[in-house]
N, C-alpha and C positions, 0 to 999 in steps of 0.2 A: 440520514436523520431528517424527519419531516418536522418543520417548525412553523407554527402560525405566526404571522407578522402583519403589521400595517405599515404602509409606506406613505410618507408625506414629504412636501418640500416647503421651505420658507426662505424667501429672498435668494433663491438659486441653490440653496443647500438641500440635499435630500437625505433623509434618515429613515431607518427601519426601527419601528418600535416593537419590542418583543417582551411579552410578559414572562418573567422567570418561571412561573408555574407551568408554562407550556413546554419547558425544556426538560428532556429526560436526564440531562447532566449539565454541569456548568459549561459555558462556552469556552473553548480553547482559543489561543491566538491564531492557530491555523484555520479554525472554523470561521472566526471573524474575518480574516483576510479573504477566505474563499467566498463567503456570503457577500462581502462588499465589492468583490471583483466585478467590474463591469463587462467582462467577457465570459467569465466562467461561473459567475454567481448572479445574485439578484441585482447587484450594483447599488452602491450608496456611499455617502460621505461619512457614514458611521452607523453605529447601532445604539439605540437607547434602550437599556434594560431596566424595566420597571413596570408597575410600581413595586418597590422593595420595602420591607419593614424599615421604619425610621425611629430614631431615638428622640428627636426633638420636634417632630411634626408628623403629619399623617403619611407623607410619601417620601421615599428616597429614590435616587436615580443613579445608575452607573452609565457612563458615556464611553463607548469604545470608538477609537479612531479606526480608520480602514486598515491600518497596519497591525491592528491587534492590541496596541497600547491603549491606555485609558487617559481621558481628558478630565481636567478638574471641573470645567464648566463649558457650556456652549450656548450662546444666546439664542441662535436659531433652533438648536436642539431642544432647549427648554421651552421655547414657544410651541414647538411641535408637540412636546410631551404634555404641556398644559392643555392644548386643544384635544389631544387624545384622551386625557382624563375627563374632559368635559363631554366628549362624544360618548364615553362609556357611562356617563351619569355619575361619576365619582366626585365631581365638583360642580358647583353652580356658578353664578356670576359674582360671588363674593371672593375677595382676595384670599389666596391660600399660599402655603409655603412648600417648597421642594428642597429636600436635603441633598446636597451634592458633595463630592470630595473637596470642592472649592468653597464650601460654605452654603448657608441658606439663601435661597432665591425666592422672592415673593412674586406671585403671578396672578393675573386677572384675565379671565375670558369674558368678553362683553359683546354686545350687539349680535346676540344669537350665534355666537361662535365666529363671527366675521372679524373680530378684533382680539388680539392676544397681546398683553403687555407683561414684560418681565423686568424686574429690578435686579440688575446684576451685581449691585454693590458699589463700593468705593473704588475709584480708579487710583492706582499707585504707579509712580514712575521710579520708585526706589529699587535699586539693583538687587538687593537681597530678597525682596518680595516677589520679583518677576519670575525667576532669577536671571541675573546677568553676572558673569564672572568679574572679579576685580573688587576693589574697595567699595564700601557702601557710598552710593551717590544717586542722584536723580539722573536717569539716562535720557538726556535731552540734547539733541544736536551733537551727537558724537560721531566721529568718523569710524567706519568699519570697512575693511577690505574683504571683498567677495570676488573670487576669480581675478579678472583683470581690471576691476573697477573699485574705487573707493566711494562709498555712499555715506551721506549724512543721515543718521537714523535717530528715531525716538523709540524707546521701548516702554511698555506699560503692561500692567496686569489688571484685570477685573475678575480675577479668579483663574484665568488662564493667560499665558504669555503672548504678547504681541510685539512685533517689530514693524514700525511704520516708517516708510521711506518717502519723504516728500521730494518730488521732482518736477521740473518744468514741463516735461513730456513723459508719458507712460504708454505702454503697449502690452498686449497679451504676450508677445514674443519676449519682451524684456522680463516680464514676470515669470514666464516658463523657464527662462535660462537662469536668472539670478535668484529667484525665489528659493529653490531647493538648497542653494549654496548658503543663503542666509539662515534658512530654517535649521540647518545642521551645523552652523558655525560654532566653533569652540566657545565663543562668548555666551552661548545659550546652552547651559548644561542639560536642560530639560527640553531642548528644541523650542521652536516658537512658531506661531502664525506669522505670516509676512504679508503686508499690504503696501503696494506702491500707490502713492497718492498725488493727485494733481488738483490744485485749487482753481476753480472756475469762477467766472463773474457771478455776482449775486449770492455769494456765500455757499455755492454748490461745490461739492467735492466729488471727483471721479476717482475710482479705486480699481486697481487690478490686483487680484489675489495671487500672490506668488507661491504660497504654500499654506496648507491648512490641515495638515495631518494632526494638529493638536485640537481641531474642532473650533468653530467660531460661535 
């Protein structure tokens, strides 16, 4: 199957944008996995399928994770999609909306395409909205066991789930080892993105991404 695509990156995430009109048939899970595979395919953090017909605005978007599942939202993915729409002349520099499974997102492309802003919506720490297993509560500074360690985590959603782990020291090795364990932890029925966070002087934050199959 030959498919036209455009590839972009945003803050280290790379996505493929595919117009559904260029597909001979709907994408299958196996095809998404093969296309996103960095050894046997094009290689990407996910596929942005759009623009699609929308009920509430001009554009709708489906976001595929590299494992073939679908994400509710992706901040970097939506910025890429907004820039792609601008390059195709489908939007100008006025604010527009994109419909996603996680809700409407408002986007603006400015400065001749050099700046893209998206408003992801309201942040929620409530367990039933993220979701996190157990009684309804705000998931802030909770203990969670992953492998041989107990982490203090905060969980949140802005349309897609996140697990943030503040630590005095972080590393890529730590993220690679414990990130997948937290991503698939039974506490997260829909899985989750995982970020290990260290606070630096001057209000700067350092982050190691532990798992992002849910798209960021």
